[in-house]
N, C-alpha and C positions, 0 to 999 in steps of 0.2 A: 895555259895559253890565253891570249887576249886578241880580240879583233879591234883594230884601231881604224875608225872611219873619220876621214878629214874632208870637210867641205872647203874648197879653196878657190881663189880666183884662177881663171883658165891660164893666164900667162905665167903663173907660178908653177905649173906642172913639172916642167923639166928640172927646175931647181929642187923641188920636193923629191922627185924620183932620184936625183943624184945624191941628195942628202940622206935618203933612206938607204941607198946602196952603200954609202960611206959608213954606215953603222952596222951593216951586215944583213939588211933585209933583202931576201933573194927573190921575192915575187910580190906583185901587187895587182890589183884590179882597178881600172879607171872607168868611170861612167860620166858622160856629159849629163848634167842635171840643170834644172832651173828652180829658183826659189828666191826668198827674201827673208830678211830678219829686220834688224833695226834700220837697214838701208831703205826699206819700203818701196823699192823701185824708183823710177824717175820719169820725168815728162820729156817727150821728144817732139820735134816738129817734122812732119812728113808731107810734102806737097802743099804746104800752107796750112795744114790742119794739125792741131796739137793733140797728142794722145798720150796716155799713161802706159808705161811698160811696168807691169806689176811684178813680173818674175824676171830675175836677172840670171844670165848664164853663169853656171858654176861648174866645178869639177869635183866629183866624189872619188876619193882615193881610199881603197880598203886594203889593209894588210893584216895578216894573222901572224903573230910573233910569240915566241916563248916569253914567259914571265920576266926573265932576266934582261930581255931586250926592250921592254915596254917603255921605260923612261927615256932611254937613248933615242928610240924611234920618235917619241913625242917631241923631244927637244929638237931633233932634226927637222921635223915638220914645221914646228914653230919658227925656227931660225930661217928656214927657206921660204915660208909662205908669208911672213910678216912684212907688211908695208907701213904699218902704223896708222893706216886710214880705215875708216868704217868699211865693213864688207870683207875683211881679211878672212873670215870664216870661223869654223868651229871644229873641234876634235871630240869624238865620242869614243869611249873605251868600254868594251863589254866582254864578259867571259865567253870562252869557246870551250864547250864540253868535249868535243871529239873532232879529229880531222882524219880523213882516210884518203890516201892517194889511190885513185881508181886503178891506174896502170899496174901498180905493184902490190897493192893491198897493205902497204905500210900504214901505221896508225900513229897518232900522237905527234910529238915534235919532229919525229923522223919524216912525217908526211908533209911538213911545212916546206 
């Protein structure tokens, strides 16, 4: 099993969720986060004063999937989140050793 973490633009969340559902991902976790990469933030004007916004609002989407689903899930995220402009985000993939469903005690892929 693998955990896929995607950092995306907030307005792309619905498209990413639908894309993942379309390839068979049954659950996900979404967190509102702030950060920056090559975008480096931006400058804004507020009441005549200029200030720098260092951290930009992003969405972190996390899913745990079986090995067989990893590539399709990644492709679904990329096709849904890509705008072609700086700040589209990143995808991280890491191994998951064990999953346990608290309610039933199921383990492994059955618990996803």
